[in-house]
Every structure is written in structure tokens, then in C-alpha cells.
C-alpha positions in Angstrom: 0.0 0.0 0.0 1.5 3.3 -1.0 0.0 6.5 0.3 -0.3 9.7 -1.8 1.8 12.2 0.0 5.2 10.4 0.0 6.1 12.1 -3.2 4.4 15.4 -2.7 2.4 17.0 -5.4 4.5 20.2 -5.1 7.2 18.4 -7.0 5.5 19.4 -10.3 6.2 23.1 -9.5 10.0 22.8 -8.9 11.0 23.5 -12.5 9.0 26.8 -12.7 10.2 27.9 -9.3 13.8 27.1 -10.2 13.5 29.5 -13.1 11.9 32.3 -11.1 13.6 32.2 -7.6 16.6 30.8 -5.9 16.8 27.0 -6.4 18.1 26.3 -2.9 15.2 28.2 -1.4 12.7 26.4 -3.7 13.9 22.9 -3.0 14.2 23.6 0.8 10.6 24.8 0.9 9.3 22.0 -1.4 11.0 19.4 0.8 9.8 21.1 4.0 6.2 21.0 2.7 6.3 17.2 2.4 6.4 17.0 6.2 2.9 18.6 6.6 1.0 15.9 4.7 3.3 13.1 5.9 2.7 14.2 9.4 -1.0 13.5 9.0 -1.1 10.7 6.3 1.6 8.3 7.7 0.0 7.8 11.1 -3.4 7.5 9.5 -2.1 4.6 7.5 -1.7 2.5 10.6 -5.3 3.1 11.4 -6.2 2.1 7.9 -4.2 -1.1 8.2 -5.9 -1.8 11.6 -9.3 -1.6 10.0 -8.5 -3.5 6.7 -5.9 -6.1 7.4 -6.8 -9.5 8.9 -5.0 -9.9 12.3 -2.6 -12.5 11.0 -1.5 -10.3 8.0 -1.1 -6.9 9.7 2.7 -7.3 9.9 2.9 -7.8 6.1 0.9 -4.6 5.6 3.0 -2.6 8.0 6.1 -4.0 6.3 4.8 -2.8 2.9 4.3 0.6 4.3 7.7 0.9 5.9 9.7 -0.9 3.2 9.1 1.5 0.4 12.2 0.3 -1.5 10.1 -1.0 -4.4 9.1 2.5 -5.3 12.8 3.5 -5.3 13.8 0.5 -7.5 11.1 1.6 -10.1 11.4 5.4 -9.8 15.2 5.9 -10.1 15.7 4.1 -13.4 12.5 5.6 -14.7 13.6 9.1 -13.8 17.1 8.5 -15.2 15.6 7.5 -18.5 13.3 10.5 -18.5 16.2 12.9 -17.7 18.4 11.4 -20.4 15.7 11.6 -23.1 13.6 14.6 -22.1 15.6 16.7 -19.7 15.5 17.2 -15.9 12.4 19.4 -16.0 10.3 16.5 -17.3 11.5 14.3 -14.4 9.6 16.6 -12.0 6.6 17.1 -14.3 6.1 13.4 -15.0 6.6 12.3 -11.4 4.3 15.1 -10.2 1.6 14.0 -12.7 1.9 10.4 -11.5 1.6 11.5 -7.9 -1.4 13.6 -8.7 -3.1 10.7 -10.5 -2.3 8.4 -7.7 -3.8 10.9 -5.2 -7.0 11.2 -7.2 -7.4 7.4 -7.5 -6.7 7.1 -3.7 -9.5 9.6 -2.9 -11.9 7.8 -5.2 -11.2 4.2 -4.3 -10.0 4.0 -0.7 -12.5 3.9 2.2 -11.9 4.2 5.9 -13.1 0.7 6.6 -14.6 -2.3 4.8 -18.0 -1.3 6.3 -17.8 2.1 4.6 -16.6 0.7 1.2 -19.4 1.1 -1.4 -18.1 -1.8 -3.6 -18.0 -4.5 -1.0 -21.2 -6.6 -0.8 -22.9 -7.2 2.5 -22.2 -10.9 2.1 -18.5 -10.3 1.8 -18.5 -7.9 4.8 -20.1 -10.6 6.9 -17.5 -13.3 6.2 
């Protein structure tokens, strides 16, 4: 399970900010702004796991949350290819679009609990 704020939506604005203001100031503020959503989202994921994961599988879910290396293994080569072929600006734009898309899908499809999920039948909820 990957939550939406880990790669903040502000990333998409770095190239434009880099052209208009001091790049160190821009990156510092962008990185600092990641702490605000992470401060709320990361703890709430534990609550989400507590409501969704069967007791015997909670450790696997928490491990997936904390062991985010799969994202790194996929993202770094992808961004290297993007930078090589399209330029550094596109690395920020494309990753920002992916994060924004993921965030929208998260808002649409994730529910607080199985009881609140609109696409789980009553029969499935009772098993």
C-alpha cells in the first residue's frame, strides 16, 4: 500500500520555481512542505491497516508501508531514462503528474473501513 503524500504534489512546481527564484530556497521549501501531509497521512495509514488487514496479516501490511524500496527501485531508473531523453524538468513534471493521478485514485477508491466501502457486498462484509 502506497500513500499519496510520500512524493508530494509540489514536485511538479519545482522547474518553474527554479527559473523564477533561488533554487536552494525552492527545494528547501518543497522538501519542507512534504512534512505537513506526511505528518497526517503516515500515522493514519496505521489506522487504515488496523481496519482493513486481517490480524494474521497486519505485519505484512505494515512491512509494505515501511519498506518502500520497491518505489525507489522503479522510480530511479524511470527518472534516469526521462532525464536522459527529455531533460531534468520532465522528471519533475512526470513524477508530479503520477503522484497527482495516484492521489485522485486514492481519494476515489480508498475507504476508511470495509464497512464504509461502497463496492464490498454485505455478504463479503459478513465473512
